[in-house]
Residue, then its C-alpha position, 0 to 999 in steps of 0.5 A: x879379132x882381139x890381140x888375145x884371139x890372134x895370139x891364141x890362133x897362132x899358138x895353136x897353129x904353131x902346135x898343130x904344125x909342130x905335131x905334124x912335122x914331128x910325126x913326119x920324121x918316123x923312120x920306116x922301121x918305127x912305122x910298124x912299131x906301136x905308137x905312144x900316147x902323149x898329152x899336153x896342157x895349155x892355159x888360156x883366159x877363155x875357152x879355146x879349141x884345139x886341133x882335132x884329127x889326123x896328123x901327118x905321122x898317123x897320130x890322131x889328136x883330140x882335146x878337152x876344155x876344162x874350166x879352172x874354177x876357184x870356189x869360196x864358201x859364203x854364208x854356207x853356200x859354195x860359190x864358184x867362179x871360173x878364173x881361166x881354162x886348160x886345154x888338154x891335148x891328147x894324141x895317140 
């Protein structure tokens, strides 16, 4: 595994762990309350998977992989190149 892939894996393990632990501190009074929705963006050089599924606090998380394109018009033709990726994590 390359150093970049190892770092990406470690980052997502930490994110999943943080989401799980932060959800564990819900008080019984909050448990009946409506949960919020939150979204976080992460930037990477290559396409990466995020956490998909339920957390300890009952949130459901999913993600989108979005390419960061840089486009130029050359001789009247638009040419685009992917310069990086955004991983957008949603939890509700």
